C-alpha positions in Angstrom: 66.2 -32.6 71.8 65.0 -31.0 68.7 62.0 -32.8 69.6 61.7 -31.0 73.2 62.1 -27.6 71.5 59.7 -27.9 68.4 57.1 -29.1 71.1 58.0 -25.7 73.1 57.4 -23.9 70.6 54.4 -25.5 69.4 53.0 -24.7 73.2 54.3 -21.4 73.0 52.1 -20.9 69.4 49.0 -22.4 70.4 49.3 -20.6 73.6 49.7 -17.5 72.1 47.0 -17.9 69.2 45.0 -18.5 72.6 45.9 -15.1 74.0 44.3 -13.7 70.7 41.7 -15.8 70.0 40.4 -15.1 74.0 41.2 -10.7 73.1 39.3 -11.4 69.5 36.1 -13.5 71.6 35.9 -10.3 74.3 36.2 -7.8 72.1 33.8 -8.7 69.4 31.7 -9.3 72.4 32.0 -5.5 73.5 31.3 -4.5 70.5 27.7 -6.9 70.3 26.7 -5.8 73.6 27.9 -2.1 72.6 25.2 -2.6 69.1 22.6 -4.1 71.0 22.4 -0.9 73.3 22.1 1.5 70.5 19.3 -0.8 68.9 17.8 -0.8 72.8 17.9 2.7 72.9 17.1 4.4 69.3 14.0 1.4 69.4 13.0 3.4 73.0 13.1 6.5 71.5 11.1 5.6 68.8 8.1 4.5 70.9 8.2 8.0 72.8 8.0 9.1 69.7 5.2 7.3 68.4 2.9 7.8 71.8 3.5 11.5 72.1 2.5 12.0 68.4 -0.9 9.4 69.3 -1.3 11.6 72.4 -1.0 14.2 70.2 -3.5 12.8 67.4 -5.9 12.2 70.5 -6.0 15.8 71.9 -6.9 16.9 68.2 -9.5 14.3 67.8 -11.0 15.2 71.0 -10.9 19.1 70.6 -11.8 18.7 67.1 -15.7 17.0 68.4 -15.1 19.9 70.5 -15.6 22.7 67.9 -18.8 19.8 66.8 -20.3 21.1 70.0 -23.6 23.3 70.3 -24.3 23.3 74.0 -22.1 26.6 74.8 -21.7 26.1 78.4 -21.4 21.9 77.0 -18.4 23.1 74.9 -16.8 26.1 77.4 -16.6 23.0 80.2 -14.7 21.2 77.8 -13.0 23.0 76.5 -11.5 23.9 80.3 -11.1 20.6 80.3 -9.0 20.3 77.4 -7.5 23.7 78.5 -6.1 22.5 81.8 
C-alpha cells in the first residue's frame, strides 16, 4: 500500500512539474517573440529614417549642383523639376 501511494504521489509531482515547465516554456516563447518583434520594428524604423535622410541628402546635393548652373534657362527648368 505504501509503495502504491508513493508511486501515485511521484506521478502527481511529475505531472505538476511537467505542467509548470510547459507553462514556463510558453511564457518564454512569448517573451522571445515579443522581443524579436520589437527589434524588427526598431530596425524597420531605423531603415525608414536612413532612407529619408539619404533622399534629403541627395536632394541637397542636386540643389547645390543646380546653384552652380550658369545658364538661366537651364537653372529655371531644373528649379521647376526640383520644386515639383
